[in-house]
Structure formats: structure tokens, C-alpha cells
C-alpha positions in Angstrom: 53.6 13.6 18.2 55.7 16.3 19.9 54.5 19.9 19.6 56.6 22.9 20.0 55.9 24.6 23.2 58.1 27.7 22.5 57.9 30.1 19.7 60.7 32.6 19.3 60.0 35.9 17.5 62.8 36.9 15.1 64.0 39.6 17.5 64.4 37.0 20.3 66.4 34.8 17.9 68.7 37.7 17.1 69.0 38.4 20.8 70.1 34.8 21.4 72.6 35.0 18.5 74.1 38.2 20.0 74.3 36.6 23.4 76.0 33.6 21.9 78.6 35.6 20.0 79.3 37.9 22.9 79.8 35.0 25.3 82.0 33.1 22.8 84.2 36.2 22.1 84.6 37.0 25.8 84.8 33.5 27.3 84.6 30.5 25.0 82.4 28.7 22.4 81.8 26.0 24.9 80.4 28.4 27.5 78.4 30.1 24.8 76.8 26.8 23.8 76.1 26.0 27.4 74.5 29.3 28.2 72.3 29.2 25.0 71.2 25.7 25.9 70.3 26.9 29.4 68.2 29.8 28.0 66.4 27.5 25.6 65.8 24.9 28.4 64.5 27.6 30.7 62.0 28.7 27.9 60.8 25.1 27.7 60.3 25.0 31.5 58.4 28.4 31.4 56.0 26.9 28.8 55.4 23.9 31.0 54.9 26.3 33.9 57.6 24.6 35.9 58.9 28.2 36.3 56.9 31.4 36.5 58.1 34.8 35.4 57.0 38.1 37.0 54.7 40.5 35.3 56.2 43.4 33.3 53.0 45.5 33.0 55.0 48.5 32.2 55.6 46.9 28.8 52.3 45.2 28.3 49.7 43.6 30.6 50.4 40.1 29.2 54.3 40.2 29.2 56.1 38.2 31.8 59.9 38.1 32.4 62.2 35.5 33.9 65.7 36.3 35.0 68.4 33.8 33.9 72.0 34.6 34.4 72.4 38.2 33.5 69.5 38.1 31.0 65.7 38.4 31.2 63.5 36.3 28.9 60.4 38.2 28.0 57.5 36.1 26.9 53.7 35.7 26.9 51.4 32.7 26.9 49.9 31.8 23.5 48.0 28.9 25.0 47.9 26.9 28.2 51.3 25.2 27.3 52.8 27.4 24.7 54.7 30.6 25.0 56.0 33.3 22.6 59.4 34.6 23.5 59.6 38.2 22.4 63.1 39.3 23.6 66.0 38.1 25.6 67.7 41.1 27.1 70.6 41.8 29.4 69.4 43.0 32.8 71.4 46.3 32.6 69.7 47.4 29.3 67.1 50.1 29.1 64.3 47.5 28.7 61.4 49.7 27.7 63.4 51.2 24.8 63.9 47.7 23.4 60.2 47.1 22.9 
């Protein structure tokens, strides 16, 4: 049985939707689909610990962030192989104000 290794908070899902719509509007739906897939695949790899984010202690001691494209995936470990994605934010945003 396959277990979900990534849990997305509602705000992270809204972030992903906004990223998709922005990318589709400014480039193409195909590119938006590809970028959204890359973000989700990266989240899976973060849960498997194939990739490791850096600490964002300024937000919380348990929050990690991983840069992908122009966005940062903010997450924490729920268990050894499960992560909770809290936000997916553009790297030019005022990050602390979004938490």
C-alpha cells in the first residue's frame, strides 16, 4: 500500500494554484503544468530525503526551505518520511510577512 509522503496545507495549495495561473498567463499552460509537476516531484524527493532544504530558523526552528526555480518550498518533517508543505513562495517576496 502506498502512503502519502507529502501533506500540503491549504495555503500551500493556494500558493501552487497561484503559481500555476501566473505561469499559464505569462507563458503557457504547458509550462505551468510542467512547473507544477516539478514542484510536486521536488516535494516527494524532500520527503524521501533525496534533497535537503536549509533551515529557516527566523520563521520557526523546525521549518526548512528548498529553492526550486524562483520559488521556495517551506516545509517541516511530520515523521521520518513524511513532510508538511506550509507555503510555496516566490524568492523575491517578503517571506516573514507570509507566515
